[in-house]
N, C-alpha and C positions, 0 to 999 in steps of 0.2 A: 446603466452606471458604467461611466467609464473607470479606466486603472488609473489606479492613483500615481500622481507626480511623475509622470512621463509624458512628453508630448511627440507626436509622429517625427520620422526622418524629416516627411517634407516642410513640416512647420519651421524647423531648426535648419534644415540645410544652408541658409544661407551662411548663418553665424558658423555652422561649421567649417564653410569652405572658407571665410575671412578669419577663423582661427589659425588654420593648418595654415594659410599665406603669410601668416602675421598681421593681417591690416587688421585684427580683433584681439584678445586677450583672453585664455581660457578661464574658467572658473577654478580650475585646480589641476595641476601638473604632478605627474609621480616621476622623479628624477632617480637615474641611474640603478636601474633594476635589470635583471636578467627574463627579458621576452620571451614567455613560453608560446609560440605560432605554431598553433594546432593546424592552420591549414598547409604549413610547409614542413612541419614537425621536426623543429629547430628550436633551439635554445640561442638567443641572441643578447651578449653581454654589454652593459651599459647604454641602454634604452632608456627614451625618455616617451611617458603618455601624456598629452593635452586633452583635456576634457570639458565639454561648453554642455549645457544644457542636458546632462545627464547622460551625455552619448560621446563617444570619442569620436576627438578632431583629428589626432595625428598621434602615430606614433614612428620615433627617428631615433638617431643618435644624439640630438640636441634639439630640445623643445624651447630655448631660449626666448626664442621670436613670438612666442605664445605668451608669455609671461610678463601681467602687469602689476600693478599694486595691489589690487585686490584679490589676485589669482593663490588660493590656498596651495603650499606645496608641500608633498610628501614626500621624504627622503626615502627610498627603497633599500639604500645601504648593500647594494648588491644582491638582494632578496630576489628569488624568482616571479614574476609577475605571473599570475594563472587564472585564464578566465574563471570565473563564477561556474560554480558546479551545477549541473543539470540533474535533477531526478525525473528519468525517461519513462518511470511509470509506477504510481504510489498510490496508496489509499490514506488520505489524512486521518480519514474515522480509526483507520487502525491505530494509533496512536494515543487514542483516547483523549484528543484534544481538539478543539477548534482550527480552523485556518488560521486566525490572527495567534491563538498560541504554538501551534505547528511552528509557525513562521520563526516567531521568537524564539525558539527551541534551536531552530536550523540553521540560523542565518549566524550564529559564531562559528559554526562548523562549516559556512565558506559556501553553501548552497544558496544560490539566487533564482534558479529555475527549478519551476517543478511543474509536471504534468500528470494531472489527481484524475481519478476517478471516483467519484463519491456514489459510488452506485449500494453502499451501505445504506446511505441516508433514504437513497430512494427507495429501497423497500421498505423503508418503514413511512416516510412522508412523502414519498410521488414527487413531481415534478417541483412541486412547491421547497420542498427540502433541495432539491438539487441548485435551485435560483438562490436559496440562501447559501449554500455553501458556494456558491460563484460569485454572488454579489460580496459576501464577505472575505474572498480571496481576493478580488478586485481593489480592496482597501488597504491591499496590505503594501509594503515598501521593496517588495522582492516582486519577481514575476510569477505569478500562479497561475497555470493555464487548466481550464476545467475539459473534462472529456464527457461526454452528454452518456450518462450510462445507458447501456441496451439491453439490459438482460434482467428486468425486474418482472416476474420472477425469472431465475438464471435458467430453468428446467422446468417449461410449464406444464402441470399435469403430474409433478413430481411432489411440488411446496405450494403452500399458499403464502404471498405476501403480505404487506400492509396497502400496498399500494403494486400497479402495474403501471411499467411506463408502455405508450403506446408509438407506432409510427409518427403520428401527428407531434406526439411530444416531443421527438427525435427532432422533425423538422421544425417547430418549433424554437427548440433549444437552439439549433444551428444558426439563429440570426441574433443570438446575443453574444456581446463583446468579447468575454471572457472564452468561448466556447472554441476549443482547439482542434476537436473532432469527436469521434465515436469511442464511449469506453469500451474495453474487452470484451469482446463478442464471445461470451462462456458457453451459450449454446450451441458448442462444436458441431452437434447431431443435425441439430436443425438446418445451420449452415451448407453444411456437408451433404444434405438431403435435400437442399433447394426449398425450406421454408420459406412461404411468399412474405412473411412479417421480418423473418430475419434480413431477407434480400432485399426488403423495400427500406428499412433501417439502414443497411449497408448503402443504399443508391442514393438515400437522401441526405447521406452525409459525404457521400461522393461528388454529388451536384453541386453541393456547397463549397468543394473544393476543398474539403477537409480530410485529415487522415484515420482510417480506419483501425483500430486498435485491436490486436488479436488473442485468443487464449486456446490453444488448442491442447487439451490435457489427457490425451492417450499414448500411448506408446506405438500405436498402430501408425505407420508411415506410408501407409499402400494407396489405395484407390480414397478412402476416405478421408487422410491430411490432402493429398491431391488436388479433392474436391472442396475444401476449405478453403484452400488457397484460393483456388478458381473464382471463388466466391467473394473475394475482395479483404480480408483484413491484411492489413501492411507490416506487423510485426509480431510478434510471441516471445512470451515471457514464461512459459511453464516447460519449457529445457530442461531435462535433469542430466542429460550426458552429451558427450562429445556430438553421436551421431544426430541429436535432435536440432543442436547448433550449425552444423555442416549442412542437413537437408533443408532446413529453412530459409539458409543464406542462398544456396542455391537456387529455390522457388523464388528468390527475389523479395523475401523479407526480411526485416532487421529482427536478428535474433537480440534479445533483451536479456540478459544475465543479471539474475538477482540476487542482491545479501542483504536479507530480510533480518528481522530479530531471530527468525526460526527457519528460513529457506536459505542453504549454504549451495546455492547452483551456480556459483563461478567456477570454483575450482576443477568441477567436473567438466565443465566446458570449454574453459578458454583455451584448451589443449589443440583446439580446431585454429587458433591463431599461432599460440607458442610452440606447436609442434606440426599442427599440417599445413602453416602458412596461408591459410585464406587472408583476403583482405579485410582487414580490422576495421575500414571505414561502413561496413555494414554490420556491425555490433555495436551494444549500446548498454551501458552500467544501468542497473535502478534499484530500487528497495524492495517493492511491491508494498510490504507490511512491514513497518517499524514501532514498537509500542515505544511508551514516553522513555521508561529506563534504559533502553537500547540511546534514546537521542539525548540525554541528559548524560549518560556515562560512557558511551562509545564512540558517538559520534553519527553522522549522517551519512551523505556521499561522500566526505572524507574518508571514511571507513570502509567504503566499496571499492574506493581508487586504492586507497593503501593493500587491500587484501588482494585485488588483483593483481600488484605489483608484487607482495609475497608469492603468489601463485605462479612466477617467473613471465610477468608481463611486464613490458619494457614501458619506464613511468610516462613517457610521451603517449605509449597509443593508450594506454590507459587513461590518461587525462584526455585525450581526442574521445573515447567512449564514453565520458562522463561531461561532453562540451559539445562541441562541434557537430559529431556524429549525431545527437541526439535532436539539436538546434536543424540541424540537414531535414531528419527525418521528419519532422512535425513542420516544415515550409517554412524555417523562420531563422534561417543561416544569414540573412541579411540582418537580423535584429537580434539576436542574442549567440553565445556560443563561443567566441572566440574576442581577441583585443585588437579589433581593426576599426580603421574610420567608418562611423556611421553606427557601428552597433551601440546596444545600449552598454554605459560603462559599468561593466561587472567586473571587478578585479579582485582577485585574491593575493596577497602577498604572503610568501613563506620562505621559511630558510631552507628547507630541505624535500627538494622533490620525492623523495620516497616515503621518509616518515610524514609529511606533508601536516607538519604544525600550522594551523591558522592563524596567522598572529594579526592578519588585518583582513577587513572584510569592506569592499565599497560597491554599492550596489547603485545604479544610474546616479552615478557621480558624487553618491555621499557615503561618508564613512558610517558605517552602520554595524560594526562590529570590530572590538582590538582585543587580542588578549582573553577570549573566551566571553567576552561579556557583549550582550545586544545593545545598543546606545541607541536605538530609535523605539516610537512607538508604534506596535502592532494593533490597529485599530478593530473592536470589536463590534461585530454585528447587534443589534438589539433582537434577540431571541425571541420570538413569541409564548406566551405561554403553552399555546397546544403543544408548542416544540417540546417542551419540557413535562409533558404529562402522557407519555405513549406507553406505557406500562397498563395494560387492562387485562386483569387476569380472568376476570368473569367471577370465581370465586376462590376462596383461600382453599390450597392444596392440603390435602392428609396424607397420610404414609399409605393409605390405601391405594392412592391414585399412581403410585409408582410398582405396586405388584403387578409381577407376570404370571399371567395364569398358565397353570399348566394343563396339557390334553388329559381328557379323562382315562384313567387308568394308568397312568405314567407314573412309573418311579425315578426315571431319570430321563433327560431328553438330552437331543445333540442341538445346539444352538449355534445360530450365525453370528459371529462376533467381528465388530468393528476395532481391527488393527491398529494402534497408532504407531507412526514411522517416524523416528526423530530426527527431527532436520528437515523433514521436507513434507511438502502439502499431500501429497498420496499417501491413503490408508491400506492395507491386507485386509482381505476379506478371509476371516478366519474362523474355524468352529470349535466348539468345545462342548465336551461332555458334562451336564450339570446337573445335581441334584432337584431331587423334588419334595418335599416336605408341605403337607396341609394344603394340597392345590396348589401351591406355588413353586414357582422354579426358583431356585435358590442361585446366589452369586458366590462367586468362589474367591474370596480378596487372595486365598495362599496360593492361589495359581492367578492371582492378576487377574481374574475376570471380574469386573463390577458391574454397574448398572449406570446407563444415561438413557436419560428422558428429553423430551423436547416439548416444552410445556407454550401452549399456544398464548400470545400475549397481545396480538393486535386488533383483534374483534371483540375481546371476552369471551370467548365460547366455552370458556372450562374446561377444553380438552387436554389430555396428555399422551402420548406418545412413548413407549418404555423399548430399552433395547439392551444389548450388552455391551461392551467397550474395555479391552484389554491395552497395556502398555504404559501404564501411569505409575503402577507401580502399589496401588494406595493401601493402607490396614489401617484397623482400629475402625472405629464408627466415625463418619464424616462423608461430607459431600460439598460440593464447589457448585456457584451459578452463575450462569453470566447472562446479558441481554445483548451481549456481542457474539451473534449467532451466525457466523457468514454462510449465505448471503440474505437468508429471508428474517435474519435477525428476531424469530422470536426467543424462545430461553430455554438454554443448555443447562441440564443438570447431570454431573458424573458424582456417584457415591457407593460408598458400601453399604451403606443404614437406611432404609426409608423415610425414618423420622426425621433425621437431617437434611435427608432431600428436599422434606415436604417444608422444613424451618429455612431452609436455603431462599427456595423458589418465593416464597411468603414474604420474606425479607424486601426480596428486591423490588417485590411489588408494593412494598411499605415505602421505600427509597426513591422510588420513580426510576429505577432502571443502575447496570453497573455489574459489579462482581463480587460475590461474597463466598467467603470458606467456612463452615462450620464444621466442629470437632466437639465430638461427648457432647452435645445437643446446644456449644455455645458459640457464638460467631468470634473468628478468631483474625478476621481481615475483611476489610470493607472498600471498595473503590466507588465511589457513585459517581455516574453518567447519567446526570439529568438530561441531557440534550440527546432526544430521541431515545433514549438507552443506550450512547454508542458515546458521546463525547461528554468530558467536562471543559469550562470556561476559566479554570484553574489553571496557573502556571504551570508549566513542564514540570519544575522539579516537584511540585507538590504531589502532583498526578503519579510520578515516579515515583517517590517515598512510599505513597498507598498501596501504589503496583508492586513495589519490591516487597510491602508487608505481603501481599498477597502471594509472592513466589515462597516466602520464607514459611508461609502456612500450608502450601502446598507440598514443599519440603518436609515438614514436621507431621504432615499425613503419609509419608511416605514418597513422596514424589522425586525423583533424581532426574528426569527428563530434560534437557536443554529447551528453555523458552517453553515451558510445556503450556502455557496459558494459550500460546497460539495454533497450539493442537487442537488444546479442547475447544478454543473459537471457530475452528474449520469443519468439526465433525456433523455439520448439519449444511454443509459446501456440496449440494448434490451436482457439479459438475466437475468434479475430481474423481477418480479411482480409487481404492474397489469399491468401499461400502462406506455407507453415509446414513444419517436419521432425519427425516423431516417430519412435519406436523400429521403427514398421511402417512408415516411409516417408515419400514427399515428401503433402503434404496441400493439397488445395484447398479453401481455407475459403470461399468464394463458393458452391461445389456441395456442401460435407462429404462430400469424398469425396476417395480416395488419386489420385494421379495421377502418372504416370512422369518418375524427370530428364529420361532421351533422350527427346525428343520426337520426332527424326528422324535419319536418319543423310543425308549426303550424299556 
């Protein structure tokens, strides 16, 4: 499958040359705008852009020699002409949308290129799922490049996924037209310890001349980090502080600073540029995870650029980090990322370079959005029925499936507890003293300790793993369940009451996946995600409305965390410290080994 509606430079080079020389006429000319040149970091007033065959032919003071009777004229009227924005690292599934609906949601925000890692669906449907995401991505009117997932499971031996990705899968995917590189290498201990499979995946990617994505989620910047860098990853988005950004760039990596729905890691790292003066061309802005509500209400890469500027970054540098830096990193500097001849004609018109209102979006020489409205079709793949039937519980869950048995003779226990950290991906490894009654370890919602369960949903094994979690602030009798459970994507259930936890789990089995909230035995919110239990093919606005109901329901149960759903969905991500849950038990991610829920009896 080839990319929709774009010819290669070689196919159209004669026309571009002739239009630039005035021997042929342009398809479109944008007149009298302020050209934001991200190569020279300049703003050049009163410039024109001539476009032909979806590519830029000419940029200069006067493109009148390129205009003919059929040339479409767009009057910039002094507005800034900015390159289409690029998201350097993100997961479409995190928006709870298909690639088509994600594209339709972000086009009005000025995003014209995305570098996506579909490792969520890889855990559920394997290589076939990746191919379906890749194929729908290529159908879109903007540039969606796919990174082949590297780690399914993310941490072998600590979780069980629906499918596993092999070295042969990686080598096969490198031949696909839309594959731009290897997705984030989350098994950082594997790379640091020279795991043969991890290094073979990286080697297959480098032999194909493509970029290896990184994910080093550890504060340890000693020999383990240096070993990881030596293993080949070319970028990293897991930094959370200035020293993370500086250390990565010094070692030849690109530092990807993210602002997602729940990850606020730009402000703490951008001082490497604004205060320490490091070369900004080695920094990239990205979103990583943005849910549908953020896309509909707040924006996408325009939101990230605005935030970087608010954090003290020069607007032109912020735009470089969301355009040319990203393109250069992935070897696409001659294709996207700037308004210069030969590149794809991806242009945003805005009247304010700081607030960045997106007034018109042109992608591949076509006006695709204006004043917040998407003006083009975003074609859908015909998703097969088996991609919509992925929640296999094996049996209905009962309240007793969520009981945590106390050690014999215990009146109280000391339990290991997952501690949620607001606005960050890492968790804390906490402990709590809990009461015992009738042989069961009791939750303590009054002290913000409730239960978490990982319900197996890929192979119908009927198993449930239980533990404790703190930080959501839930009260009363409630439960929340989600089949979005990074990265194994079993089902995470968090609740204060076993009956409600069973109701929530069974409800998602009935609807084929999604998110539900139960309170006092009644369902008060439901987001249906029928495709792989991860995505909906409904428009973003509809999914966002359901998601907002879910957020409101969480608040009605006592949760006040910012974007707490994102925290919920990451509680099984066994490659980010400190403590997580998997289908195999509680995982100490500082040691990459299993640990007990009950630490001691009292």
